[in-house]
C-alpha positions in Angstrom: -0.1 0.0 0.1 2.9 2.4 0.6 4.0 1.7 -3.2 0.5 2.3 -4.4 0.4 5.6 -2.2 3.7 6.7 -3.8 2.5 6.1 -7.3 -1.1 7.0 -7.1 -0.9 9.3 -10.1 -0.3 6.3 -12.2 -3.7 4.7 -11.4 -5.8 7.0 -13.2 -9.4 7.2 -12.0 -9.2 3.8 -10.3 -10.8 3.6 -7.0 -8.0 2.5 -4.4 -8.7 0.7 -1.0 -6.8 -0.9 1.5 -8.5 -3.6 3.6 -7.0 -4.4 6.9 -8.3 -6.5 9.8 -7.6 -3.6 12.2 -10.7 -2.6 14.3 -12.8 0.3 13.0 -11.7 2.4 15.7 -8.1 2.2 14.6 -8.7 2.9 10.8 -8.1 6.6 11.3 -4.6 6.2 13.1 -3.7 3.3 10.4 -4.6 5.5 7.7 -2.7 8.5 9.2 0.6 6.6 10.2 0.8 5.5 6.8 -0.2 8.6 5.1 -2.9 7.1 3.1 -5.2 9.4 1.0 -7.4 6.3 -0.3 -9.9 4.5 1.5 -9.1 2.1 4.4 -11.6 -0.7 5.1 -12.0 -3.1 8.3 -12.1 -6.7 7.6 -12.0 -7.6 11.4 -13.2 -11.3 10.7 -11.1 -11.6 7.6 -13.7 -12.7 5.5 -12.0 -11.1 2.3 -8.7 -12.4 3.4 -10.0 -16.0 3.3 -12.1 -15.3 0.0 -8.8 -14.3 -1.5 -6.6 -17.1 -0.1 -4.4 -15.0 2.1 -3.0 -17.4 4.7 -1.2 -16.9 8.2 2.6 -17.0 7.6 5.0 -19.0 9.6 7.5 -17.6 11.6 10.0 -18.2 8.9 7.9 -16.5 6.5 7.1 -13.6 8.5 10.6 -13.1 9.8 12.3 -13.8 6.4 15.6 -12.1 5.2 13.7 -9.7 3.3 11.4 -8.7 6.1 14.5 -8.1 8.4 16.1 -6.2 5.7 12.9 -3.9 5.3 12.8 -3.2 8.9 16.5 -2.5 8.8 16.2 0.0 6.0 13.3 1.7 8.4 15.4 2.1 11.3 18.3 3.4 9.4 15.9 5.9 7.9 15.0 7.1 11.4 11.7 5.3 11.9 11.0 4.0 15.2 9.5 0.4 15.6 6.5 -0.1 17.8 5.3 -3.3 19.5 2.7 -4.9 17.0 -1.0 -4.5 18.0 -2.3 -7.1 15.2 -1.7 -10.4 14.0 1.9 -10.2 12.4 1.6 -13.5 10.9 -1.5 -12.8 8.6 -0.1 -12.5 5.2 -1.7 -10.2 2.8 -3.0 -10.0 -0.8 -2.7 -7.5 -3.6 -6.0 -7.5 -5.6 -7.2 -5.5 -8.7 -11.0 -5.9 -8.9 -12.5 -4.5 -12.5 -15.3 -2.1 -12.8 -17.6 -5.1 -13.3 -16.6 -6.6 -10.1 -14.4 -9.5 -11.7 -11.0 -10.4 -10.1 -8.6 -9.2 -12.8 -5.3 -9.8 -10.9 -4.3 -11.4 -7.5 -0.8 -11.8 -5.7 -0.6 -13.8 -2.7 3.0 -13.0 -1.3 4.8 -15.8 0.6 6.3 -13.1 3.1 5.5 -9.7 4.2 8.1 -8.0 1.9 7.3 -9.9 -1.4 4.7 -7.4 -2.9 4.2 -7.3 -6.7 5.6 -4.6 -8.9 3.2 -1.5 -9.1 3.4 -2.0 -13.1 1.7 -5.3 -12.6 -1.2 -3.6 -10.8 -1.7 -0.9 -13.3 -1.3 -3.2 -16.3 -4.3 -5.1 -14.6 -6.8 -2.1 -14.4 -9.9 -1.9 -16.9 
């Protein structure tokens, strides 16, 4: 979602949303913390996660070398890490749903840092 946020101008008139299993009370803080300008939706029971096939990762998947490098980059950039408040083992999904409601693109990363290239998401738009 950070990469999408940083490339919003390339998505044209597409409607962008991120789905999280954070409680509705935490959505505003989540959106503000990540500086998101698009919709953030709560899926507290993870129905959409299950529907898309997003699984919970093993400790090895969650703490992969890529994930550790990602956190190291954040620390070097001056970011402070905070104790997680949610399930860190829930893996995400990147999906593009067409204007007609059909799933046009789906990526199920095997680790938190393995996100698809933005160009793939943009190419799948209607």
